[in-house]
C-alpha positions in Angstrom: 61.8 -130.4 -225.1 62.9 -131.2 -228.7 66.0 -130.2 -230.6 66.5 -129.5 -234.2 69.5 -131.9 -234.4 70.6 -135.4 -233.2 69.1 -138.5 -233.8 65.7 -137.9 -232.5 65.3 -135.9 -236.1 67.3 -137.7 -239.3 64.3 -139.9 -240.1 63.1 -138.1 -243.9 59.9 -140.6 -243.9 58.7 -140.0 -240.4 57.5 -136.5 -240.9 54.2 -135.6 -242.5 51.1 -134.1 -241.3 53.4 -131.2 -239.6 55.4 -134.2 -237.6 59.0 -133.6 -237.4 61.4 -136.4 -238.5 62.0 -138.2 -235.6 63.4 -141.5 -234.6 64.9 -143.6 -232.3 68.5 -144.2 -233.3 71.4 -144.9 -230.6 68.9 -145.4 -227.8 69.0 -148.7 -227.0 65.6 -149.7 -227.6 64.8 -153.7 -227.1 61.8 -153.5 -229.6 60.4 -151.2 -232.2 57.1 -151.4 -234.3 55.6 -148.7 -236.0 52.7 -149.5 -238.6 53.4 -145.8 -240.2 56.8 -144.7 -240.4 60.6 -146.3 -239.7 61.6 -145.5 -236.6 65.2 -146.5 -236.8 67.0 -145.4 -239.8 68.8 -148.6 -240.7 64.9 -150.3 -240.9 64.5 -147.7 -244.1 62.8 -149.5 -247.4 61.6 -152.4 -245.2 58.1 -153.4 -244.9 56.5 -152.4 -241.4 53.8 -154.7 -241.6 52.5 -157.1 -243.8 48.7 -158.6 -244.2 46.8 -161.7 -245.0 43.1 -161.1 -244.1 44.3 -158.3 -241.3 47.9 -157.7 -240.0 49.8 -161.4 -239.6 53.0 -159.8 -239.0 54.0 -156.2 -237.2 57.5 -156.0 -238.1 60.2 -155.4 -235.6 62.5 -152.5 -236.3 65.6 -153.4 -234.4 66.8 -156.4 -236.9 66.3 -158.8 -234.3 63.0 -160.2 -235.7 60.9 -160.2 -233.1 57.7 -159.5 -234.9 54.4 -159.7 -233.6 52.7 -162.3 -235.6 49.2 -163.7 -235.8 49.0 -166.7 -238.5 45.0 -167.1 -237.8 43.4 -164.7 -240.5 39.8 -164.5 -238.3 42.3 -163.3 -235.2 44.3 -160.7 -237.3 43.7 -157.0 -236.5 42.3 -154.9 -239.1 44.6 -152.2 -241.2 43.2 -148.9 -240.6 43.9 -145.3 -240.4 42.7 -143.3 -237.0 43.8 -140.0 -234.6 43.9 -136.6 -235.9 46.6 -137.1 -238.3 45.0 -140.0 -239.8 48.0 -142.6 -239.3 48.2 -146.2 -240.0 47.3 -148.5 -237.3 46.1 -152.1 -236.2 42.7 -152.3 -235.4 41.9 -155.0 -232.6 38.0 -155.7 -232.5 37.8 -156.3 -229.0 36.2 -160.3 -230.0 39.2 -162.3 -230.4 42.1 -160.1 -232.2 45.8 -160.6 -231.0 49.1 -161.0 -231.7 52.6 -162.1 -230.2 56.1 -162.5 -230.6 58.1 -165.6 -230.2 60.3 -164.1 -227.8 60.4 -164.0 -224.1 59.4 -160.9 -222.0 63.0 -161.0 -221.0 64.3 -160.1 -224.6 62.5 -156.6 -224.1 62.8 -155.8 -220.4 65.2 -156.7 -217.4 63.3 -158.0 -214.5 64.5 -154.8 -212.3 64.0 -152.4 -214.9 61.9 -151.7 -218.5 60.2 -149.2 -220.3 57.6 -149.6 -222.7 55.8 -146.8 -225.0 52.7 -147.1 -226.6 50.4 -144.7 -229.0 46.7 -146.2 -228.9 43.4 -145.3 -229.7 40.6 -147.4 -227.5 37.4 -147.9 -229.1 35.4 -149.2 -226.0 36.0 -150.7 -223.0 33.7 -153.1 -221.6 36.1 -154.8 -218.9 36.3 -153.7 -214.9 37.8 -156.3 -213.0 39.3 -154.5 -210.2 40.7 -157.8 -208.9 43.6 -160.2 -210.0 45.3 -158.6 -213.1 44.6 -160.5 -216.0 40.9 -160.2 -216.6 40.5 -157.3 -218.4 41.2 -155.7 -222.2 44.9 -155.8 -222.5 46.7 -153.7 -224.5 50.2 -155.3 -224.1 51.3 -158.0 -221.6 53.3 -161.2 -221.4 51.2 -164.8 -221.7 51.6 -165.4 -218.2 50.6 -161.7 -217.1 53.7 -160.9 -215.2 53.4 -157.5 -216.7 51.3 -155.4 -218.7 48.9 -152.6 -219.3 45.1 -153.3 -219.0 42.1 -151.2 -219.4 39.1 -150.5 -217.0 35.6 -149.0 -217.4 36.2 -147.2 -214.5 37.2 -143.8 -214.8 37.9 -145.2 -217.8 41.2 -145.8 -216.6 44.5 -147.7 -218.1 46.0 -149.9 -215.2 50.1 -150.5 -215.6 51.0 -153.8 -213.6 54.1 -155.9 -212.5 54.1 -159.1 -210.5 57.0 -159.5 -208.0 55.5 -162.4 -205.9 52.5 -160.1 -205.8 50.3 -157.7 -208.2 51.8 -153.9 -207.9 49.4 -151.9 -210.0 49.1 -147.9 -210.5 46.3 -146.6 -212.7 45.7 -143.2 -214.9 42.5 -142.1 -216.0 42.4 -141.9 -220.1 39.3 -141.0 -222.5 38.2 -143.4 -225.4 38.1 -142.4 -229.1 41.0 -140.1 -228.0 44.8 -140.0 -229.3 47.0 -141.5 -226.5 50.7 -141.8 -225.9 50.6 -144.7 -222.8 53.9 -145.3 -220.8 54.8 -148.2 -218.7 58.2 -147.6 -216.5 59.8 -150.2 -213.9 62.8 -148.7 -212.3 64.4 -148.2 -208.8 61.8 -150.7 -207.5 58.8 -148.7 -208.3 56.1 -148.7 -211.5 55.0 -145.8 -213.3 52.6 -145.1 -215.5 51.5 -141.9 -217.4 49.5 -140.6 -220.1 50.3 -137.9 -223.1 53.4 -136.8 -221.2 51.9 -136.1 -218.0 53.1 -136.8 -214.6 53.8 -140.5 -213.6 51.8 -142.3 -211.2 53.9 -144.8 -209.4 53.5 -147.2 -206.9 56.5 -149.8 -205.1 57.2 -152.6 -207.3 60.1 -155.3 -207.0 61.9 -157.4 -209.5 59.6 -159.0 -211.8 59.2 -162.6 -210.8 59.3 -164.3 -214.5 60.6 -162.9 -218.0 60.1 -166.3 -219.5 56.5 -165.4 -221.3 56.2 -164.6 -224.6 55.5 -160.5 -225.5 52.2 -160.1 -227.3 49.3 -157.3 -228.0 45.7 -157.3 -227.6 45.0 -160.0 -225.0 46.4 -161.0 -221.2 45.8 -164.8 -221.5 43.5 -167.3 -223.1 39.9 -166.3 -223.6 40.2 -163.4 -221.3 38.7 -159.8 -222.9 40.5 -158.8 -226.0 41.4 -155.0 -226.9 38.7 -153.0 -229.0 41.1 -150.2 -230.1 44.0 -149.4 -232.6 47.4 -149.4 -231.9 49.6 -147.1 -233.7 53.2 -147.8 -232.4 55.2 -149.6 -229.7 58.6 -149.5 -228.4 60.5 -151.4 -225.4 63.8 -150.9 -223.6 65.5 -153.0 -220.8 67.8 -150.3 -219.6 65.3 -147.0 -218.7 66.2 -144.0 -220.5 66.9 -140.9 -218.8 64.1 -138.4 -218.1 65.2 -136.0 -220.5 65.2 -138.7 -223.5 62.1 -140.6 -222.1 60.4 -136.8 -222.5 61.7 -136.6 -226.2 60.3 -140.0 -227.0 57.0 -139.4 -225.7 56.6 -136.1 -227.4 57.9 -137.4 -230.3 55.3 -140.3 -230.4 52.5 -137.6 -229.5 53.3 -135.1 -232.5 53.1 -137.9 -235.0 49.4 -139.5 -234.0 48.3 -135.9 -233.0 47.8 -136.7 -229.1 47.7 -133.4 -227.0 
């Protein structure tokens, strides 16, 4: 799955812990965030995040300035390390921590296509609303809950969602207290979800109805359930990379945090 040369392997500070150097140069990502490494070589030397009480700004490495921010110190995720490789991560407390960009969802995905990859470790899942999405612990979403990935205690599972006039959802079984790399993909009239490079589960889903709301981490909308878990890295695309490239991206994210 990996090759020894090329843009995936030219980032000297992305290694450590046995991980190969790896980055996303030239792959057209619309948003790139990592707590522990430079995923774009053009970002090298810049702060990956800043802190007040916790993380107040999780920096977008694309140079577009679409940082995840949280100005209220009581709502900021803590900085910690987690996973088999003890990587830096933002630790959301499950009570009220969340972060948001100021950019609309259309900055990151298209209405008919998008790819989101996130590496995380979920601590606990207390939500199990199997009805309308938006009422569960959420890893990422937009403020209008047109897209996203939320968590259910049944399974337990992660649920990808897309609103095309009606909600389309698909789930994959996960484990808590375990390093995970999850992907959300909307492509060719279908919605896909995958865990740790495994087979994608899919459901038919049309164009996303609205891309005007802000992209955020840790909650869906308002006073709903909040994420109880850690986020290591997240990246987005509006033009879906091909299958070979996606496999390499997933493998690089997994190797970095020690997911299996």
